[in-house]
C-alpha positions as CSV (number, residue, x, y, z in Angstrom):
1,W,4.2,-8.7,4.1
2,D,4.0,-5.0,3.8
3,I,4.5,-3.7,0.3
4,D,4.7,0.0,-0.4
5,Y,2.5,1.4,-3.1
6,P,4.0,0.0,-6.2
7,G,5.1,2.0,-9.2
8,V,2.9,1.8,-12.3
9,V,4.2,1.5,-15.8
10,A,1.8,2.2,-18.6
11,V,2.2,0.0,-21.7
12,H,0.6,2.1,-24.4
13,L,-0.7,-0.1,-27.2
14,T,-1.5,1.2,-30.7
15,G,-2.6,-0.5,-33.9
16,K,-3.2,-4.3,-34.0
17,P,-0.9,-7.3,-34.3
18,A,0.3,-8.3,-37.7
19,P,-1.1,-11.5,-39.2
20,Y,0.2,-14.6,-37.5
21,V,1.4,-12.6,-34.5
22,G,-0.1,-14.2,-31.3
23,P,-0.2,-13.3,-27.7
24,Q,2.9,-15.3,-26.8
25,D,4.8,-13.3,-29.4
26,V,3.6,-10.0,-27.8
27,A,4.4,-11.2,-24.3
28,L,7.9,-12.5,-25.3
29,A,8.7,-9.1,-26.9
30,I,7.7,-7.3,-23.7
31,I,9.6,-9.7,-21.6
32,G,12.7,-9.3,-23.8
33,A,12.5,-5.5,-23.5
34,V,12.1,-5.2,-19.8
35,F,13.5,-8.3,-18.0
36,K,17.2,-7.7,-18.0
37,N,17.0,-4.0,-17.2
38,G,14.5,-4.6,-14.3
39,Y,12.3,-1.7,-15.5
40,V,9.0,-3.3,-14.3
41,K,10.4,-5.2,-11.3
42,N,7.9,-5.0,-8.4
43,K,5.7,-2.6,-10.4
44,V,2.3,-2.9,-11.9
45,M,2.1,-2.9,-15.7
46,E,-1.1,-1.2,-17.0
47,F,-2.0,-1.9,-20.6
48,V,-3.8,1.1,-22.1
49,G,-4.3,2.9,-25.4
50,P,-6.3,2.5,-28.6
51,G,-4.5,-0.8,-29.5
52,V,-6.2,-2.6,-26.5
53,S,-9.5,-2.6,-28.4
54,A,-7.9,-4.5,-31.3
55,L,-7.3,-7.5,-29.0
56,S,-9.8,-10.1,-28.0
57,T,-10.3,-10.8,-24.3
58,D,-8.6,-14.2,-24.8
59,F,-5.6,-12.5,-26.5
60,R,-5.3,-10.1,-23.6
61,N,-5.6,-12.9,-21.0
62,S,-2.9,-14.9,-22.8
63,V,-0.5,-11.9,-22.7
64,D,-1.4,-11.2,-19.1
65,V,-0.5,-14.7,-17.8
66,M,3.0,-14.3,-19.2
67,T,3.7,-10.9,-17.7
68,T,4.9,-12.5,-14.4
69,E,8.0,-13.4,-16.3
70,T,8.9,-9.7,-16.5
71,T,9.2,-9.6,-12.7
72,C,6.3,-7.2,-12.4
73,L,3.9,-7.6,-9.4
74,S,0.8,-7.6,-11.5
75,S,-0.7,-6.3,-14.7
76,V,-4.0,-4.7,-15.4
77,W,-5.8,-3.9,-18.6
78,Q,-8.0,-1.0,-19.7
79,T,-11.6,-2.2,-19.6
80,D,-13.8,-1.7,-22.7
81,E,-16.9,-3.0,-24.4
82,E,-15.1,-6.2,-25.4
83,V,-14.5,-7.1,-21.7
84,H,-18.1,-6.2,-20.8
85,N,-19.4,-8.5,-23.5
86,W,-17.0,-11.3,-22.5
87,L,-18.1,-11.1,-18.9
88,A,-21.8,-11.1,-19.8
89,L,-21.3,-14.4,-21.7
90,H,-19.3,-16.0,-18.9
């Protein structure tokens, strides 16, 4: 299959999740915002911004696995020290 260069949509994260807000809550909010309007259909979602560093690698991975429900092609995350540390341990 030939796929043209996909569009990229930046998801700019700020702050940190409120207490008792988990990755599924974040993912479902994103899905609710973009699914019906098709905004990210066949595009790549790129998670960036200062809020990324407030999320553990496991939190990010949990959000990431649910992004396929938005109809995006893929999602990628800004890499930081948290990811480097996680990879070094695994």
